[in-house]
N, CA, C and O of each residue as an XYZ file, in Angstrom:
328
protein
N       1.852      8.495     19.870
C       2.945      9.451     19.710
C       2.606     10.535     18.688
O       3.474     10.968     17.931
N       1.372     10.965     18.666
C       0.942     12.031     17.758
C       1.188     11.703     16.293
O       1.566     12.579     15.514
N       0.975     10.447     15.913
C       1.164     10.038     14.522
C       0.043     10.559     13.632
O       0.285     10.991     12.505
N      -1.178     10.516     14.142
C      -2.329     10.964     13.357
C      -2.845     12.280     13.904
O      -2.767     12.492     15.114
N      -3.347     13.137     13.112
C      -3.400     13.034     11.653
C      -2.017     13.260     11.046
O      -1.186     13.971     11.611
N      -1.788     12.652      9.902
C      -0.516     12.802      9.204
C      -0.387     14.220      8.666
O      -1.374     14.845      8.279
N       0.809     14.702      8.647
C       1.024     16.001      8.014
C       0.888     15.833      6.508
O       1.066     14.737      5.976
N       0.576     16.908      5.839
C       0.389     16.836      4.388
C       1.686     16.507      3.657
O       1.660     16.078      2.503
N       2.820     16.707      4.328
C       4.108     16.401      3.697
C       4.738     15.139      4.289
O       5.959     14.981      4.256
N       3.920     14.252      4.822
C       4.429     13.030      5.449
C       5.117     12.122      4.446
O       4.783     12.109      3.261
N       6.081     11.365      4.940
C       6.724     10.315      4.142
C       5.945      9.033      4.424
O       5.994      8.496      5.531
N       5.234      8.555      3.421
C       4.365      7.393      3.576
C       4.965      6.223      2.808
O       5.068      6.253      1.582
N       5.352      5.206      3.540
C       5.887      3.997      2.931
C       4.758      3.005      2.688
O       3.901      2.799      3.546
N       4.769      2.401      1.521
C       3.753      1.423      1.144
C       4.482      0.129      0.799
O       5.397      0.130     -0.024
N       4.079     -0.969      1.425
C       4.781     -2.231      1.223
C       3.799     -3.392      1.308
O       2.634     -3.220      1.667
N       4.292     -4.568      0.973
C       3.518     -5.788      1.104
C       3.190     -6.409     -0.240
O       3.223     -5.736     -1.270
N       2.876     -7.693     -0.225
C       2.619     -8.411     -1.472
C       1.379     -7.944     -2.218
O       1.254     -8.205     -3.414
N       0.461     -7.263     -1.550
C      -0.757     -6.800     -2.217
C      -0.747     -5.292     -2.464
O      -1.770     -4.735     -2.862
N       0.373     -4.625     -2.239
C       0.415     -3.163     -2.372
C       0.223     -2.701     -3.811
O      -0.483     -1.720     -4.047
N       0.820     -3.368     -4.757
C       0.746     -2.934     -6.153
C       0.177     -4.029     -7.044
O       0.489     -4.105     -8.233
N      -0.656     -4.869     -6.458
C      -1.239     -5.991     -7.196
C      -2.748     -5.900     -7.142
O      -3.320     -5.544     -6.111
N      -3.382     -6.216     -8.233
C      -4.841     -6.212     -8.298
C      -5.382     -7.566     -7.846
O      -4.995     -8.605     -8.380
N      -6.275     -7.548     -6.863
C      -6.955     -8.754     -6.400
C      -8.452     -8.521     -6.499
O      -8.994     -7.643     -5.826
N      -9.111     -9.293     -7.324
C     -10.551     -9.099     -7.533
C     -11.385     -9.893     -6.552
O     -12.581     -9.637     -6.420
N     -10.795    -10.837     -5.869
C     -11.594    -11.706     -5.010
C     -12.152    -12.839     -5.840
O     -11.459    -13.349     -6.720
N     -13.321    -13.230     -5.601
C     -13.923    -14.306     -6.364
C     -15.282    -14.647     -5.801
O     -15.781    -15.762     -5.956
N     -15.865    -13.675     -5.149
C     -17.110    -13.925     -4.452
C     -18.319    -13.341     -5.169
O     -19.403    -13.270     -4.590
N     -18.157    -12.940     -6.369
C     -19.290    -12.373     -7.081
C     -18.943    -12.102     -8.516
O     -17.838    -12.393     -8.975
N     -19.886    -11.548     -9.209
C     -19.690    -11.240    -10.627
C     -19.549     -9.733    -10.777
O     -20.467     -9.047    -11.226
N     -18.411     -9.248    -10.402
C     -18.154     -7.832    -10.465
C     -17.218     -7.536    -11.619
O     -16.317     -8.319    -11.920
N     -17.435     -6.412    -12.253
C     -16.520     -5.944    -13.284
C     -15.738     -4.785    -12.696
O     -16.278     -3.705    -12.456
N     -14.487     -5.023    -12.474
C     -13.624     -4.011    -11.867
C     -12.479     -3.687    -12.810
O     -12.003     -4.559    -13.536
N     -12.039     -2.449    -12.801
C     -10.850     -2.135    -13.603
C      -9.634     -2.853    -13.032
O      -9.437     -2.860    -11.817
N      -8.836     -3.443    -13.872
C      -7.709     -4.251    -13.399
C      -6.513     -3.415    -12.974
O      -5.533     -3.960    -12.467
N      -6.573     -2.113    -13.170
C      -5.441     -1.284    -12.747
C      -5.666     -0.656    -11.369
O      -4.884      0.193    -10.942
N      -6.714     -1.062    -10.683
C      -6.979     -0.545     -9.339
C      -6.148     -1.339     -8.338
O      -6.348     -2.541     -8.158
N      -5.222     -0.655     -7.698
C      -4.382     -1.272     -6.671
C      -4.318     -0.309     -5.489
O      -4.579      0.882     -5.654
N      -3.980     -0.797     -4.315
C      -3.815      0.118     -3.183
C      -2.798      1.228     -3.484
O      -3.008      2.385     -3.119
N      -1.713      0.869     -4.142
C      -0.663      1.842     -4.463
C      -1.209      2.963     -5.351
O      -0.974      4.142     -5.086
N      -1.940      2.589     -6.408
C      -2.510      3.601     -7.310
C      -3.525      4.473     -6.593
O      -3.557      5.686     -6.799
N      -4.351      3.869     -5.756
C      -5.347      4.631     -5.015
C      -4.709      5.629     -4.063
O      -5.169      6.764     -3.935
N      -3.659      5.201     -3.405
C      -2.964      6.108     -2.485
C      -2.291      7.248     -3.238
O      -2.281      8.385     -2.766
N      -1.731      6.952     -4.405
C      -1.113      8.000     -5.215
C      -2.140      9.054     -5.613
O      -1.860     10.253     -5.584
N      -3.321      8.599     -5.982
C      -4.356      9.522     -6.433
C      -4.906     10.364     -5.291
O      -5.305     11.507     -5.514
N      -4.938      9.829     -4.073
C      -5.559     10.530     -2.951
C      -4.588     11.308     -2.067
O      -5.016     12.171     -1.300
N      -3.305     11.024     -2.157
C      -2.340     11.600     -1.215
C      -2.080     13.080     -1.439
O      -1.690     13.785     -0.509
N      -2.283     13.545     -2.617
C      -1.963     14.941     -2.900
C      -0.520     15.093     -3.340
O       0.251     14.133     -3.350
N      -0.178     16.292     -3.695
C       1.149     16.520     -4.271
C       2.233     16.723     -3.223
O       3.416     16.588     -3.535
N       1.858     17.045     -1.982
C       2.867     17.298     -0.957
C       3.380     16.028     -0.282
O       4.521     15.987      0.179
N       2.545     14.999     -0.222
C       2.952     13.752      0.443
C       4.060     13.080     -0.358
O       4.109     13.178     -1.585
N       4.928     12.410      0.345
C       6.033     11.706     -0.298
C       5.775     10.207     -0.180
O       6.146      9.578      0.811
N       5.135      9.646     -1.200
C       4.834      8.216     -1.217
C       6.022      7.437     -1.741
O       6.697      7.857     -2.681
N       6.266      6.293     -1.116
C       7.375      5.448     -1.522
C       6.919      3.996     -1.469
O       6.408      3.535     -0.448
N       7.103      3.282     -2.567
C       6.727      1.870     -2.648
C       7.969      1.011     -2.448
O       8.952      1.161     -3.173
N       7.929      0.109     -1.462
C       9.057     -0.802     -1.227
C       9.144     -1.770     -2.395
O       8.157     -2.422     -2.735
N      10.313     -1.870     -3.009
C      10.483     -2.689     -4.205
C      10.852     -4.135     -3.909
O      11.065     -4.916     -4.837
N      10.933     -4.505     -2.639
C      11.253     -5.885     -2.289
C      12.736     -6.168     -2.232
O      13.149     -7.268     -1.864
N      13.534     -5.192     -2.589
C      14.983     -5.353     -2.548
C      15.511     -4.680     -1.292
O      15.024     -3.619     -0.900
N      16.476     -5.275     -0.677
C      17.025     -4.695      0.532
C      16.235     -5.107      1.761
O      15.442     -6.048      1.731
N      16.470     -4.390      2.825
C      15.888     -4.715      4.119
C      14.657     -3.850      4.383
O      14.761     -2.626      4.456
N      13.498     -4.480      4.526
C      12.254     -3.761      4.768
C      12.331     -2.936      6.046
O      11.863     -1.798      6.074
N      12.903     -3.483      7.086
C      12.980     -2.786      8.367
C      13.773     -1.488      8.258
O      13.345     -0.457      8.776
N      14.897     -1.527      7.605
C      15.716     -0.320      7.434
C      14.991      0.714      6.592
O      15.002      1.902      6.916
N      14.361      0.268      5.513
C      13.611      1.169      4.643
C      12.448      1.803      5.398
O      12.194      2.999      5.258
N      11.743      1.006      6.200
C      10.580      1.498      6.942
C      10.967      2.585      7.943
O      10.183      3.500      8.194
N      12.146      2.495      8.505
C      12.592      3.502      9.479
C      12.784      4.874      8.849
O      12.819      5.881      9.556
N      12.907      4.924      7.526
C      13.058      6.195      6.819
C      11.699      6.865      6.561
O      11.648      8.010      6.111
N      10.609      6.158      6.844
C       9.265      6.674      6.588
C       8.663      7.234      7.877
O       9.068      6.851      8.975
N       7.702      8.137      7.738
C       6.949      8.611      8.898
C       5.900      7.591      9.303
O       5.597      7.437     10.486
N       5.353      6.903      8.331
C       4.339      5.880      8.575
C       4.467      4.816      7.490
O       4.851      5.110      6.358
N       4.145      3.586      7.847
C       4.197      2.477      6.899
C       2.811      1.851      6.799
O       2.185      1.534      7.811
N       2.341      1.677      5.569
C       1.083      0.986      5.310
C       1.457     -0.323      4.625
O       2.056     -0.318      3.550
N       1.104     -1.439      5.248
C       1.485     -2.759      4.742
C       0.233     -3.473      4.253
O      -0.727     -3.638      5.006
N       0.243     -3.894      2.996
C      -0.881     -4.618      2.403
C      -0.523     -6.093      2.292
O       0.274     -6.492      1.443
N      -1.118     -6.886      3.156
C      -0.865     -8.325      3.186
C      -1.924     -9.051      2.350
O      -2.917     -8.456      1.930
N      -1.698    -10.315      2.124
C      -2.680    -11.156      1.450
C      -2.960    -12.353      2.329
O      -2.224    -12.636      3.275
N      -4.015    -13.038      2.011
C      -4.329    -14.278      2.712
C      -4.664    -15.317      1.647
O      -5.432    -15.056      0.721
N      -4.084    -16.472      1.796
C      -4.366    -17.556      0.865
C      -5.286    -18.546      1.563
O      -4.945    -19.126      2.594
N      -6.435    -18.719      0.985
C      -7.363    -19.682      1.558
C      -7.980    -20.469      0.421
O      -8.015    -20.015     -0.723
N      -8.447    -21.606      0.738
C      -9.066    -22.437     -0.269
C      -9.764    -23.605      0.353
O      -9.712    -23.809      1.565
N     -10.399    -24.351     -0.459
C     -11.106    -25.529      0.033
C     -10.260    -26.756     -0.270
O      -9.712    -26.902     -1.362
N     -10.168    -27.629      0.721
C      -9.406    -28.859      0.534
C      -8.023    -28.644      0.892
O      -7.212    -29.566      0.804
C-alpha cells in the first residue's frame, strides 16, 4: 500500500519490550555503550521532521498503533540451557 519509502514527516511508532532497553547479548567480549537502544538510535537517525513516538506500555497498543503511519516493534527472545 505504498508504505515505503516513508515520508520524511512520517509518524513512526516504536514499541516492544526491547525498544528502549539495552541488550548486550552474551556471546563475546564486547565493550558496548550501555545507552545504545533501538529507540535512541532511531531518534538520532530519523531527522527533525519525523514524528517518533515510544509506546509507554499504558493503554491499548492496538489503538495507539492505529495513530501511527508505521509501527516498529522490538521483541525479545528468552533462551537458555536447561
